[in-house]
C-alpha positions in Angstrom: 92.9 92.1 135.5 89.5 93.2 134.9 90.5 95.4 131.9 92.2 92.1 130.5 89.3 90.3 130.8 87.0 92.6 129.0 89.5 92.9 125.8 88.8 88.6 125.8 85.8 89.0 126.0 85.0 91.6 123.3 88.0 89.7 121.2 85.7 86.1 121.6 82.2 88.3 120.3 81.7 87.6 116.5 81.6 90.5 114.8 77.9 91.6 113.8 78.6 90.9 110.1 80.1 87.1 110.1 76.9 86.9 112.2 74.5 87.9 109.7 76.3 86.2 106.9 76.3 82.9 109.1 72.5 83.6 109.4 72.1 84.2 105.9 74.0 81.0 105.0 71.4 78.7 107.8 68.7 80.3 105.8 69.9 80.4 102.6 71.1 76.2 103.1 67.2 75.5 104.2 65.8 77.1 101.2 68.0 75.0 98.7 67.8 71.5 100.7 64.0 71.1 99.2 65.2 71.4 95.5 67.8 68.5 95.9 65.9 65.7 94.5 62.8 67.7 92.9 62.4 66.6 89.2 60.5 66.8 86.2 58.2 64.6 84.6 57.8 66.9 81.1 58.3 64.9 78.2 59.8 62.1 80.3 62.8 63.5 80.8 64.1 64.4 84.6 66.4 67.7 85.4 69.5 65.9 86.7 70.9 69.5 87.5 68.5 70.2 90.0 69.8 66.4 91.6 73.1 67.6 92.3 75.2 69.2 95.2 76.5 72.4 93.2 72.8 73.5 92.9 72.8 74.0 96.6 75.8 75.5 96.8 74.9 77.9 93.9 71.9 78.8 95.9 73.3 79.4 99.2 76.2 81.2 97.3 73.3 83.2 95.8 71.8 84.5 98.2 75.4 85.4 100.1 76.5 87.3 97.3 73.1 89.2 97.6 72.6 89.8 101.0 76.8 91.0 101.2 75.6 93.6 98.7 72.9 94.6 100.8 75.2 95.1 103.7 77.2 97.2 101.3 74.7 99.5 100.2 73.1 100.0 103.5 76.1 100.7 105.1 77.0 103.2 102.4 73.3 104.4 103.0 74.3 104.6 107.1 77.4 107.2 106.4 76.4 110.8 107.9 75.5 113.1 106.0 75.2 116.9 106.8 71.9 118.1 108.6 69.4 119.7 105.9 66.6 122.3 107.4 63.5 120.6 106.9 60.3 122.1 106.4 57.7 122.0 109.2 54.6 120.7 107.9 51.3 122.6 108.2 48.3 122.1 109.5 46.7 120.9 106.3 49.6 118.6 104.4 49.3 115.2 105.0 53.3 112.9 104.5 53.2 110.6 102.0 53.5 107.4 103.4 51.2 104.0 103.4 49.5 105.3 106.4 48.2 108.2 104.8 46.8 109.1 101.4 48.2 106.6 99.6 46.5 103.9 101.4 42.9 105.8 100.7 44.1 105.5 96.8 44.9 102.0 97.1 41.7 100.5 99.2 39.3 102.8 96.9 41.0 100.9 93.9 41.1 97.3 95.1 37.0 97.9 96.1 36.8 98.8 92.8 38.6 95.8 90.8 36.8 94.1 93.6 33.6 94.8 92.6 34.3 94.3 89.2 35.9 91.1 89.4 33.0 89.1 87.9 32.6 91.0 84.7 36.1 91.0 83.4 36.9 88.6 80.9 39.1 86.1 82.8 36.9 85.8 85.4 35.3 82.3 85.5 33.3 80.3 88.6 36.7 79.1 90.2 38.0 83.1 90.5 35.1 83.9 91.8 34.7 81.1 93.8 38.7 81.5 95.1 38.3 85.4 95.1 34.9 84.5 97.5 37.2 82.2 99.8 39.7 85.4 100.1 37.1 88.0 100.8 36.0 85.4 103.7 39.7 85.5 105.1 39.4 89.0 104.7 36.9 89.5 106.5 37.9 87.2 109.7 41.5 89.2 110.0 39.7 92.1 110.5 37.7 91.0 112.7 40.4 89.3 114.6 42.3 92.5 114.1 39.9 94.6 116.7 40.7 92.0 119.4 44.5 91.3 118.4 46.0 94.4 116.5 44.0 97.6 117.8 43.3 96.3 122.0 46.9 94.1 121.9 44.3 91.2 123.3 46.5 87.8 121.9 43.7 85.4 120.6 44.3 82.1 118.9 40.6 80.5 118.9 39.2 83.0 117.1 37.9 80.2 115.3 35.4 79.5 118.3 33.2 82.5 116.9 33.4 81.8 113.4 31.8 77.9 114.5 29.0 79.2 116.8 28.7 81.6 113.7 28.5 79.2 110.8 26.1 76.6 113.5 23.6 79.5 114.5 22.6 79.8 111.2 22.5 75.9 110.2 20.4 74.9 112.9 17.7 78.0 112.9 17.3 77.6 109.2 16.9 73.7 109.3 15.2 73.4 112.2 12.9 76.4 112.3 13.5 77.3 108.7 13.9 81.1 109.1 15.3 82.9 106.0 19.2 84.0 105.7 18.1 87.1 106.4 17.2 87.2 109.5 19.2 84.7 110.9 22.2 86.5 110.1 22.0 89.4 112.8 20.9 86.5 114.6 24.4 84.9 114.1 26.5 87.5 114.8 24.7 88.3 118.4 25.2 84.8 119.6 29.0 84.6 118.3 29.3 88.3 120.2 27.5 86.7 123.7 30.3 83.9 123.7 32.8 86.5 122.9 31.6 88.4 126.0 31.4 85.2 127.8 35.0 84.4 126.7 35.9 87.9 127.9 35.0 87.8 131.8 37.2 84.7 133.1 40.0 85.9 131.5 40.1 89.9 132.2 43.6 89.8 134.1 45.6 87.8 131.6 48.1 89.2 129.4 50.4 87.7 126.7 50.5 84.3 126.9 48.4 83.4 129.3 45.6 85.0 127.3 47.1 83.0 124.4 46.7 79.8 126.5 43.1 80.2 127.6 41.7 81.7 124.5 43.6 78.5 122.7 41.4 76.3 125.0 38.4 78.0 124.8 38.5 77.2 120.9 39.2 73.5 121.5 36.6 73.5 123.8 33.7 74.7 121.4 35.4 72.4 118.9 34.9 69.1 121.2 31.2 70.1 122.0 30.1 70.7 118.4 31.9 66.7 118.2 30.4 65.4 120.4 26.8 66.7 121.4 25.5 64.7 118.7 22.0 65.1 119.4 22.1 69.1 119.0 24.7 69.8 116.6 24.8 66.1 114.8 28.0 65.2 116.0 31.1 64.3 113.5 28.2 63.7 110.4 27.6 67.7 110.4 24.4 70.1 109.5 23.5 69.3 105.7 20.8 70.6 103.4 20.9 74.2 104.5 19.2 76.8 102.7 20.3 79.7 100.5 20.2 82.9 100.5 17.5 84.2 98.0 17.5 87.8 96.1 14.6 89.7 97.7 12.7 86.5 98.1 13.7 85.2 95.0 15.8 81.7 94.5 18.6 81.3 92.3 17.4 77.3 91.8 15.7 75.7 88.3 12.5 74.6 89.9 11.5 77.2 92.7 8.5 79.2 91.6 9.8 82.7 91.8 13.6 82.8 90.7 16.0 85.4 90.0 16.2 84.2 86.1 13.2 84.8 85.8 12.9 88.8 87.9 15.4 89.9 85.0 14.5 87.9 82.1 17.8 86.3 81.5 18.5 82.0 80.8 19.0 80.6 83.9 22.6 79.8 84.4 24.3 78.6 88.2 26.9 81.5 88.0 24.4 84.0 88.6 24.1 82.7 92.6 28.2 82.1 92.4 28.3 85.9 91.3 25.5 86.9 93.7 27.3 85.2 97.1 30.7 86.8 95.6 28.6 90.7 96.3 27.3 89.5 99.5 30.4 88.8 101.3 32.2 91.9 99.5 29.5 93.9 101.0 30.0 92.2 104.6 33.7 92.3 104.5 33.3 96.3 103.2 30.9 96.7 105.9 33.5 95.1 109.4 36.0 97.5 107.1 34.1 100.7 107.4 32.9 99.4 110.8 36.4 99.4 111.7 37.8 102.8 110.5 34.8 104.5 112.6 35.4 103.0 115.6 38.8 104.0 115.5 38.4 107.0 115.5 35.6 107.2 118.1 35.9 106.9 122.0 35.8 103.3 122.3 38.7 102.5 119.3 41.2 105.6 121.0 40.7 103.2 124.3 41.5 100.1 122.6 44.8 101.5 121.2 45.3 103.3 124.3 45.4 99.8 126.1 47.0 98.3 123.9 49.9 100.2 124.7 49.7 100.4 128.0 46.9 99.3 130.8 48.0 100.9 134.0 48.1 104.9 132.0 44.7 103.9 130.8 43.6 102.9 134.5 45.1 106.0 136.0 42.8 108.2 133.5 40.2 106.7 134.4 39.8 104.5 131.4 37.5 100.9 132.6 40.0 97.8 131.2 36.9 95.7 132.0 34.4 96.9 129.4 37.0 97.9 127.2 38.2 94.4 127.1 34.4 93.1 126.8 33.2 95.6 123.6 36.8 94.4 121.8 36.1 90.7 122.3 32.0 91.3 121.2 32.9 93.1 118.4 35.3 90.9 117.0 33.1 87.8 117.5 30.4 89.4 116.0 31.8 89.6 112.6 33.4 86.2 112.6 29.5 85.1 113.1 28.9 87.0 110.2 31.5 85.4 107.9 30.3 82.0 109.5 26.9 82.1 108.5 27.8 83.4 105.3 30.1 80.3 105.3 27.1 78.1 106.1 25.0 79.2 103.9 27.5 79.0 101.0 29.0 75.2 102.0 25.4 74.2 102.5 27.0 72.2 104.7 28.9 72.3 108.0 30.9 70.0 110.2 33.4 70.3 113.1 35.9 69.6 110.7 36.0 73.1 109.4 36.9 74.7 112.3 40.7 73.2 113.4 43.2 75.3 115.5 44.9 75.9 112.2 42.2 77.9 111.0 42.9 80.3 113.9 47.0 80.0 112.9 46.0 81.1 109.5 43.5 84.1 110.9 46.0 85.0 113.4 48.8 84.7 110.7 47.1 87.3 108.4 46.5 89.9 111.1 50.3 89.7 112.3 52.3 89.3 109.3 50.1 92.2 107.6 51.1 94.4 110.7 48.3 94.7 113.8 46.5 97.3 113.6 46.3 97.7 109.6 44.0 97.3 107.5 45.4 96.8 104.3 48.4 95.0 105.6 45.4 92.3 106.3 44.3 92.2 102.5 47.7 91.7 100.9 49.0 88.8 104.4 45.1 87.9 103.0 46.5 88.2 99.4 49.5 86.1 100.0 48.0 83.2 102.4 45.0 82.4 100.1 45.6 83.6 96.2 49.1 82.3 96.2 48.8 79.1 97.1 46.0 78.4 94.6 48.9 79.9 92.0 51.2 77.7 93.4 49.4 74.4 93.3 52.3 72.4 91.8 54.3 73.0 95.1 51.6 71.7 97.4 54.5 69.0 99.1 56.2 72.3 99.8 53.6 74.5 101.0 53.8 74.6 104.9 57.7 74.9 104.1 57.5 78.0 102.6 54.5 79.4 104.7 57.2 79.0 107.5 59.9 80.6 105.3 57.8 83.6 104.3 56.8 83.7 108.3 60.7 83.8 109.4 61.7 85.9 106.8 59.4 88.7 107.3 59.3 88.7 110.4 63.3 89.6 110.6 62.9 91.9 108.3 59.8 93.5 109.3 59.3 92.8 112.8 55.9 94.8 112.7 54.8 93.3 110.3 54.5 94.1 106.8 52.5 97.3 106.9 52.7 97.7 110.9 53.1 101.0 112.1 52.2 102.7 115.4 50.5 105.9 114.2 47.7 107.4 116.3 44.6 107.4 114.8 43.9 111.5 115.3 46.0 114.0 115.0 45.8 117.7 116.8 46.2 120.6 113.9 48.6 123.0 114.6 46.0 125.1 115.4 45.0 123.1 118.4 48.7 122.8 119.5 48.9 126.6 119.3 46.0 127.1 121.6 46.7 124.5 123.9 50.4 125.8 124.6 49.5 129.1 126.3 46.9 126.9 129.0 49.8 124.9 129.3 52.2 127.5 130.5 49.4 128.9 132.8 
């Protein structure tokens, strides 16, 4: 009887190939539905082909055909082959992967392109403004990557530290008249203090529970900013926030010492835009350099160890309390720096700029790019910030395409576009050979 039941159960199970095709058909159908009824108003002629049902079947059929070819190619590649002897890599040899030498080369090339962007022929004010917004999200993604990607602490209220930095500079500069360069470290310090204040109550929470608490913390900050009218001006926000200067030389026309007079050039409003762009580029570069250096220090290695197994960390003598608090504090500090820059760039801040949607976008940048990957954050920020600007005509389908992209990436690359669990520090061949006799003894 047991054998009959087993055979019946196995016969009723759907083959993996069929399940894969059915899932692909559902995704293709979801992608095709929004285009049914999409019309073009160019020269008053409607594209009637886009309103017909055969188009949907054509899209679904094309996706299914491509998926079948992919599965056939995958099955062909999966056939067993005769194992070939592999050459063991030497101590100084580096594997040519995205996590190795290629990432460094691409990173240097990307930074050089970013530094030359304002001087390129096509770089008008709109392009520089979009580049500035892109770098803000890159900096926020790198800061959150410390908490989520390296330490493994799911934080859904990261925008709260962003708001603390923005309001810290706005209040200090407008009430006390202090300059941006003096308020910038203070904004990071205040945000780090809030990060420690958040870390203490949630030291024993993990996973979903930690996410719920951090989500509530972010909403508390937003509610306080909205309702504490006497201190934060409530929903009206804070306006007239001073702009940064270049060593005391302002970028406005009516100031005593101006940037134009310093270099003997004609006044242009583009000067301030370019200066702000290079300022956020320097702050983002500092965030990246600091994170990479910290990963090689004992604190950074403790973050990664805590992410993998907290119980093993305790057995090795690592204090999880200090490790978590350091991750929260440093991640919040960079969010405070970004918030201060956002405040001085806009000249106005209000609670509407720090909603949960901002935290969701920053977290999506870290997760889609690959938790722990610096280059992955840049690629995900490009996809979520730059691409929507290029395809503004599909604005009504923006959230749909965003959700579809997340589903596709999570299905094909569950760990992110460039997610990896490679160790930060490896032992060289000589160190391993020297350690083996000691272990044998």
